[in-house]
C-alpha positions as CSV (number, residue, x, y, z in Angstrom):
1,M,-27.0,-16.3,1.5
2,Q,-23.8,-14.7,-0.6
3,S,-20.6,-13.8,1.6
4,R,-19.6,-10.1,1.8
5,I,-16.0,-11.3,2.0
6,P,-14.8,-11.0,-1.3
7,R,-12.8,-13.8,-3.3
8,Q,-9.2,-13.1,-3.8
9,P,-7.8,-16.2,-6.3
10,A,-4.1,-17.0,-5.1
11,D,-3.6,-18.7,-8.0
12,D,-4.0,-15.8,-9.9
13,Q,-0.6,-14.5,-12.2
14,G,-1.0,-10.8,-11.5
15,L,-1.3,-11.6,-7.2
16,R,2.1,-13.7,-7.8
17,K,3.8,-11.2,-9.7
18,A,3.0,-8.4,-6.9
19,D,3.9,-10.3,-3.9
20,D,6.5,-12.5,-5.7
21,D,9.1,-13.0,-2.8
22,A,11.7,-12.2,-5.4
23,G,12.5,-8.0,-4.4
24,L,10.8,-8.5,-0.6
25,G,12.3,-8.9,2.3
26,A,10.6,-10.5,5.3
27,E,9.5,-7.1,7.4
28,L,7.4,-6.5,3.5
29,A,6.0,-9.9,2.5
30,A,4.8,-9.3,6.2
31,V,3.5,-5.7,5.5
32,V,1.8,-7.7,2.5
33,A,0.3,-10.1,4.5
34,G,-1.2,-7.8,6.6
35,A,-2.6,-5.9,4.1
36,R,-4.0,-8.8,2.4
37,R,-5.8,-9.4,5.7
38,R,-7.2,-5.8,6.1
39,A,-8.6,-5.7,2.8
40,V,-10.4,-9.1,3.3
41,R,-11.7,-7.9,6.8
42,D,-12.9,-4.6,5.0
43,G,-14.9,-6.7,2.1
44,D,-12.7,-5.0,-0.2
45,R,-12.1,-6.5,-3.7
46,Q,-8.7,-5.5,-3.8
47,I,-5.8,-4.5,-2.2
48,D,-5.1,-0.9,-2.6
49,T,-2.4,1.8,-1.6
50,A,-4.1,2.5,1.6
51,H,-4.4,-0.9,3.2
52,L,-0.2,-1.2,2.0
53,L,0.1,2.7,4.3
54,H,-1.9,1.2,7.1
55,S,0.4,-2.6,7.1
56,L,2.9,-0.4,6.6
57,L,2.7,1.9,10.1
58,E,1.6,-1.2,11.8
59,S,4.9,-3.1,11.5
60,D,7.7,-1.0,9.9
61,P,9.7,1.2,12.3
62,G,11.4,3.4,9.3
63,V,8.5,3.9,7.7
64,C,7.1,5.5,11.4
65,A,10.3,7.3,11.8
66,V,10.2,9.2,7.9
67,I,6.5,9.8,8.5
68,G,6.6,12.2,11.6
69,D,6.0,12.4,15.3
70,A,3.2,10.7,17.4
71,P,0.6,12.5,17.1
72,Q,1.3,12.9,13.6
73,I,1.2,8.9,13.0
74,A,-1.5,8.9,15.1
75,R,-4.2,11.6,13.2
76,L,-2.9,8.8,10.5
77,L,-3.8,5.3,11.9
78,G,-7.5,7.1,12.9
79,Y,-8.1,7.7,9.1
80,L,-7.2,4.8,7.9
81,V,-9.2,2.8,11.3
82,Q,-12.0,4.9,9.8
83,R,-11.9,3.3,6.8
84,S,-14.1,0.7,7.1
85,I,-17.1,2.5,9.3
86,G,-17.3,6.0,7.4
87,Y,-14.3,7.7,5.9
88,G,-13.2,5.8,2.7
89,L,-16.2,4.1,2.0
90,R,-16.8,5.7,-1.7
91,W,-14.5,3.4,-2.4
92,Q,-16.3,0.4,-2.1
93,S,-16.6,-1.3,-5.3
94,T,-14.2,1.1,-6.8
95,V,-11.0,0.4,-8.6
96,E,-8.0,2.6,-7.4
97,D,-6.3,3.5,-10.5
98,S,-4.7,6.9,-11.4
99,G,-5.7,6.7,-15.6
100,A,-2.4,5.5,-16.3
101,M,-4.7,1.9,-17.4
102,A,-7.1,1.9,-19.7
103,V,-10.8,2.6,-17.7
104,V,-13.1,0.2,-17.4
105,S,-16.6,1.1,-17.6
106,D,-18.6,-2.3,-17.9
107,P,-18.8,-3.4,-14.4
108,K,-19.0,-6.8,-16.0
109,S,-15.2,-6.3,-17.6
110,A,-13.7,-4.9,-14.3
111,E,-12.4,-8.4,-13.6
112,A,-10.4,-7.6,-16.9
113,K,-9.0,-4.4,-15.0
114,D,-8.6,-6.7,-11.6
115,V,-4.6,-7.4,-11.3
116,G,-5.1,-10.4,-8.9
117,G,-6.4,-8.6,-5.7
118,W,-4.4,-5.6,-6.1
119,S,-5.6,-2.3,-7.2
120,P,-3.2,-1.1,-10.4
121,L,-1.9,1.3,-8.3
122,A,-0.9,-0.7,-5.4
123,A,0.3,-3.5,-7.7
124,T,2.5,-0.8,-9.6
125,A,4.0,0.7,-6.2
126,M,5.3,-2.6,-5.4
127,E,7.1,-3.1,-9.0
128,H,8.3,0.4,-8.3
129,A,9.6,-0.5,-4.7
130,R,11.8,-3.5,-6.2
131,G,13.0,-1.0,-8.7
132,R,13.9,1.4,-5.8
133,A,15.2,-1.9,-4.1
134,W,17.9,-2.6,-7.2
135,R,19.0,1.1,-8.1
136,R,20.4,1.1,-4.5
137,G,22.2,-1.8,-5.1
138,V,20.0,-3.9,-2.4
139,G,18.3,-7.4,-3.4
140,R,15.0,-6.6,-1.1
141,A,13.2,-3.5,-1.1
142,V,12.0,-2.0,3.0
143,G,9.4,-0.7,3.4
144,T,10.5,3.0,3.0
145,D,10.6,2.1,-1.0
146,L,7.3,0.7,-1.0
147,L,5.9,4.0,0.8
148,A,8.4,6.3,-1.8
149,A,6.4,4.2,-4.3
150,I,2.8,4.7,-2.9
151,V,3.1,8.2,-2.1
152,A,4.8,9.0,-5.7
153,D,1.2,9.3,-8.1
154,P,-0.8,11.7,-6.6
155,E,-3.9,9.5,-7.2
156,A,-3.1,6.6,-4.5
157,R,-5.9,6.6,-1.4
158,A,-2.6,6.4,0.3
159,V,-1.5,9.7,-1.0
160,E,-5.0,11.2,0.3
161,V,-5.3,9.6,3.8
162,L,-1.8,11.1,4.2
163,A,-2.6,14.7,3.3
164,R,-6.1,14.4,5.4
165,A,-3.8,14.0,8.3
166,G,-1.6,16.7,7.4
167,V,1.3,15.1,5.9
168,R,2.6,16.3,2.7
169,P,3.7,13.6,0.1
170,A,6.8,15.8,-1.3
171,D,8.0,16.3,2.4
172,L,8.3,12.9,2.8
173,L,9.4,11.8,-0.3
174,A,12.4,14.1,0.7
175,R,12.7,12.6,4.0
176,I,12.9,8.9,2.5
177,D,15.3,10.0,0.2
178,N,17.3,11.6,3.0
179,H,17.1,8.5,5.4
180,T,16.5,5.7,3.1
181,G,18.6,2.1,4.2
182,E,19.1,3.6,7.8
183,Y,15.8,1.6,9.0
184,A,16.6,-1.1,7.0
185,G,16.5,-4.5,8.2
186,D,15.9,-2.7,12.0
187,G,13.3,-5.4,13.2
188,G,12.1,-3.1,15.8
189,A,8.5,-2.0,16.6
190,A,6.5,-0.3,14.5
191,C,4.7,3.4,15.7
């Protein structure tokens, strides 16, 4: 019997590029590890932006602070938890992509679109988080950098989850821009 859990090759160049330690702080490296575990546990082929958002909420107090109050965070976590038991099932066996990359219509060639275990949007978000940190003049991205990069693309699965929980991405980006760096390296408990 074939395992339901997909293989995510550790030696893939795209994977190393997306979660390379360069540009990631210890906190964000832990977020990536949590997102990877969640994707494997959910039986998903790739880490997507919703996995990253879930892991950010579980481990980064700065992200929780900019998202909102406790009831809103609870709603958001509720949607994310439901992903594997109903909400989000339509995402299974699909690639999260905003259309910025060429769409692969042949399922046999879908591996060409697989960015080393990362959805194209999640891999792009990781790169944008690093760029955001560098523009701020710091060497390592933090959770709010990644959150800003995730919500910048309206096609991201995380944006859909946020919207269902009543969090407007434009408002969230404004709050992130007002608080960037304030929570960096806080090390406190998450939400």
